[in-house]
Backbone as CSV, one residue per row, in Angstrom:
resi,resn,N_x,N_y,N_z,CA_x,CA_y,CA_z,C_x,C_y,C_z
1,MET,-5.567,47.551,19.580,-6.209,47.800,20.825,-6.556,49.280,20.882
2,LEU,-7.754,49.604,21.254,-8.214,50.986,21.390,-8.706,51.184,22.813
3,THR,-8.201,52.223,23.458,-8.653,52.522,24.814,-9.245,53.922,24.839
4,LYS,-10.285,54.109,25.622,-10.922,55.408,25.788,-11.126,55.639,27.268
5,PRO,-10.234,56.424,27.895,-10.424,56.703,29.318,-11.647,57.583,29.548
6,GLU,-12.086,57.660,30.800,-13.237,58.502,31.120,-12.953,59.963,30.794
7,LYS,-11.724,60.387,31.010,-11.310,61.748,30.660,-10.099,61.653,29.758
8,GLY,-10.005,62.552,28.796,-8.837,62.558,27.920,-9.120,61.905,26.584
9,ASP,-8.058,61.756,25.822,-8.165,61.244,24.462,-8.063,59.726,24.414
10,ALA,-8.652,59.149,23.386,-8.515,57.721,23.136,-7.109,57.450,22.607
11,THR,-6.618,56.234,22.830,-5.337,55.819,22.274,-5.541,54.519,21.514
12,ALA,-4.720,54.313,20.499,-4.734,53.077,19.729,-3.318,52.545,19.697
13,ALA,-3.164,51.219,19.798,-1.827,50.644,19.829,-1.870,49.169,19.472
14,VAL,-0.724,48.662,19.037,-0.506,47.235,18.851,0.341,46.779,20.026
15,PRO,-0.134,45.833,20.842,0.662,45.361,21.975,2.007,44.809,21.503
16,PHE,3.062,45.060,22.269,4.424,44.716,21.889,4.593,43.280,21.406
17,PRO,4.044,42.256,22.073,4.291,40.878,21.619,3.488,40.456,20.383
18,LEU,2.500,41.232,19.966,1.591,40.795,18.905,2.269,40.545,17.552
19,PRO,3.111,41.433,17.011,3.706,41.147,15.697,4.508,39.842,15.669
20,THR,5.290,39.576,16.701,6.068,38.334,16.752,5.139,37.128,16.824
21,ALA,4.123,37.208,17.652,3.168,36.101,17.771,2.445,35.869,16.450
22,MET,2.050,36.944,15.768,1.349,36.788,14.493,2.248,36.150,13.438
23,LYS,3.522,36.574,13.384,4.437,35.979,12.412,4.685,34.500,12.721
24,ASN,4.718,34.138,14.006,4.888,32.725,14.381,3.648,31.904,14.045
25,ASP,2.461,32.444,14.306,1.214,31.707,14.108,0.709,31.738,12.669
26,PHE,1.101,32.761,11.922,0.644,32.919,10.537,1.856,33.133,9.640
27,PRO,2.577,32.070,9.275,3.814,32.218,8.510,3.618,32.866,7.137
28,GLN,2.397,32.918,6.647,2.139,33.563,5.363,2.251,35.093,5.443
29,LEU,2.270,35.655,6.656,2.439,37.107,6.806,3.823,37.513,6.333
30,GLN,3.871,38.559,5.524,5.159,39.049,5.038,5.808,39.979,6.052
31,THR,5.011,40.764,6.760,5.544,41.666,7.775,4.459,42.009,8.778
32,ALA,4.875,42.405,9.944,3.966,42.867,10.997,4.733,43.898,11.813
33,GLY,4.044,44.921,12.265,4.745,45.988,12.967,3.984,46.505,14.168
34,LEU,4.659,47.364,14.886,4.118,47.987,16.100,3.723,49.424,15.831
35,PHE,2.733,49.902,16.568,2.447,51.332,16.573,1.687,51.688,17.831
36,SER,1.799,52.940,18.197,1.018,53.497,19.285,0.632,54.907,18.876
37,LEU,-0.649,55.162,18.744,-1.162,56.476,18.362,-1.685,57.155,19.616
38,GLN,-1.133,58.324,19.911,-1.510,59.015,21.131,-1.790,60.477,20.848
39,GLY,-2.770,61.011,21.527,-3.028,62.440,21.471,-2.095,63.133,22.452
40,LEU,-1.259,64.013,21.960,-0.269,64.676,22.799,-0.305,66.172,22.595
41,GLN,0.197,66.872,23.577,0.399,68.315,23.443,1.887,68.541,23.221
42,ILE,2.212,69.237,22.161,3.603,69.545,21.832,3.840,71.015,22.121
43,LEU,4.898,71.301,22.848,5.258,72.676,23.173,6.488,73.078,22.372
44,VAL,6.436,74.255,21.763,7.596,74.842,21.097,8.124,75.914,22.032
45,LEU,9.348,75.705,22.510,9.924,76.633,23.475,10.670,77.758,22.782
46,GLY,10.571,78.948,23.352,11.311,80.098,22.861,12.722,80.105,23.422
47,LYS,13.499,81.111,23.051,14.877,81.226,23.524,14.949,81.355,25.037
48,ASP,13.895,81.859,25.640,13.878,82.013,27.097,13.425,80.737,27.813
49,GLY,13.164,79.676,27.056,12.751,78.409,27.650,11.276,78.309,27.963
50,GLN,10.531,79.350,27.665,9.085,79.358,27.915,8.334,78.939,26.645
51,PRO,7.180,78.301,26.802,6.408,77.887,25.626,5.969,79.084,24.772
52,GLU,6.268,79.004,23.470,5.813,80.021,22.517,4.552,79.558,21.797
53,LYS,4.508,78.265,21.498,3.367,77.690,20.780,3.006,76.361,21.419
54,LYS,1.715,76.027,21.336,1.231,74.742,21.825,0.411,74.104,20.711
55,PHE,0.640,72.824,20.496,-0.116,72.074,19.508,-0.667,70.830,20.179
56,LYS,-1.941,70.569,20.000,-2.526,69.307,20.441,-2.707,68.484,19.177
57,THR,-2.056,67.355,19.123,-2.026,66.594,17.889,-1.918,65.109,18.172
58,GLY,-2.139,64.319,17.161,-1.912,62.885,17.252,-0.471,62.589,16.879
59,VAL,0.178,61.783,17.681,1.553,61.378,17.418,1.584,59.867,17.333
60,LEU,2.250,59.357,16.303,2.344,57.926,16.079,3.760,57.477,16.388
61,PHE,3.897,56.585,17.357,5.175,55.960,17.675,5.158,54.595,17.005
62,THR,6.242,54.225,16.298,6.210,52.992,15.530,7.593,52.376,15.386
63,ASP,7.638,51.235,14.701,8.904,50.595,14.374,9.091,50.626,12.855
64,PRO,10.269,50.231,12.345,10.525,50.341,10.899,9.531,49.577,10.021
65,ALA,8.977,48.476,10.494,8.046,47.691,9.682,6.816,48.500,9.282
66,PHE,6.430,49.479,10.075,5.259,50.307,9.764,5.385,50.930,8.381
67,PHE,6.611,51.360,8.023,6.826,52.026,6.737,6.848,51.041,5.573
68,ASP,6.972,49.740,5.864,6.840,48.720,4.821,5.370,48.409,4.550
69,ILE,4.514,48.693,5.527,3.093,48.376,5.417,2.300,49.550,4.852
70,PHE,2.614,50.776,5.292,1.875,51.979,4.900,2.803,52.977,4.220
71,SER,2.244,53.788,3.348,3.019,54.873,2.739,2.239,56.178,2.924
72,PHE,2.978,57.266,2.992,2.403,58.577,3.243,3.092,59.619,2.367
73,PRO,2.393,60.708,2.026,3.082,61.851,1.413,3.785,62.629,2.532
74,TRP,5.085,62.702,2.508,5.860,63.301,3.588,5.983,64.803,3.440
75,LEU,5.794,65.513,4.544,6.084,66.948,4.591,7.552,67.164,4.954
76,ALA,8.095,66.292,5.784,9.504,66.360,6.179,9.973,64.958,6.528
77,GLY,11.172,64.624,6.108,11.728,63.307,6.365,11.292,62.305,5.324
78,SER,11.714,61.060,5.493,11.331,59.995,4.570,11.326,58.666,5.312
79,SER,10.636,57.693,4.750,10.563,56.391,5.395,11.923,55.715,5.434
80,SER,12.805,56.022,4.491,14.120,55.381,4.465,15.060,55.916,5.544
81,THR,14.810,57.125,6.049,15.700,57.699,7.069,15.029,57.849,8.435
82,ALA,13.742,57.599,8.515,12.979,57.891,9.731,13.488,57.166,10.962
83,MET,13.961,55.950,10.819,14.327,55.153,11.985,15.839,54.993,12.151
84,GLN,16.615,55.834,11.488,18.067,55.704,11.584,18.625,56.186,12.917
85,ASN,17.973,57.162,13.527,18.450,57.722,14.786,17.330,57.686,15.830
86,PRO,17.702,57.423,17.093,16.672,57.477,18.149,16.052,58.872,18.213
87,ASN,14.802,58.922,18.549,14.068,60.181,18.712,13.960,60.992,17.430
88,SER,14.046,60.341,16.280,13.869,61.047,15.011,12.389,61.088,14.666
89,ALA,12.054,61.910,13.684,10.646,62.077,13.324,10.494,62.293,11.836
90,VAL,9.336,61.952,11.330,8.893,62.315,9.989,7.553,62.993,10.152
91,LEU,7.209,63.875,9.237,5.943,64.588,9.331,5.106,64.362,8.094
92,THR,3.812,64.164,8.302,2.850,64.072,7.226,1.616,64.855,7.652
93,LYS,0.859,65.311,6.691,-0.348,66.079,7.012,-1.469,65.106,7.316
94,GLY,-2.181,65.338,8.413,-3.276,64.477,8.811,-4.478,64.592,7.886
95,ASN,-5.327,63.594,7.941,-6.533,63.576,7.108,-7.699,64.282,7.775
96,GLY,-7.596,64.562,9.058,-8.748,65.093,9.750,-8.521,66.430,10.197
């Protein structure tokens, strides 16, 4: 699903029930996963709690199945450890 609001960035996502429905309806599927790609602003805070740096970037929220479907050259982290802890992250360099 791709949405483009009148103002702001477009978002892309797989609706939560879709992977389960696809696996039920298409048993030949080996795996199906969730993702949500969003344009976000990331703030890096200094010791005083004030923003030192701002990054506008695409952030992908996903489940473990995503790493069974796609592979990436990692800058930090790995697909085997990415989902072990809540709020963990892996980094890869974007293509654009």
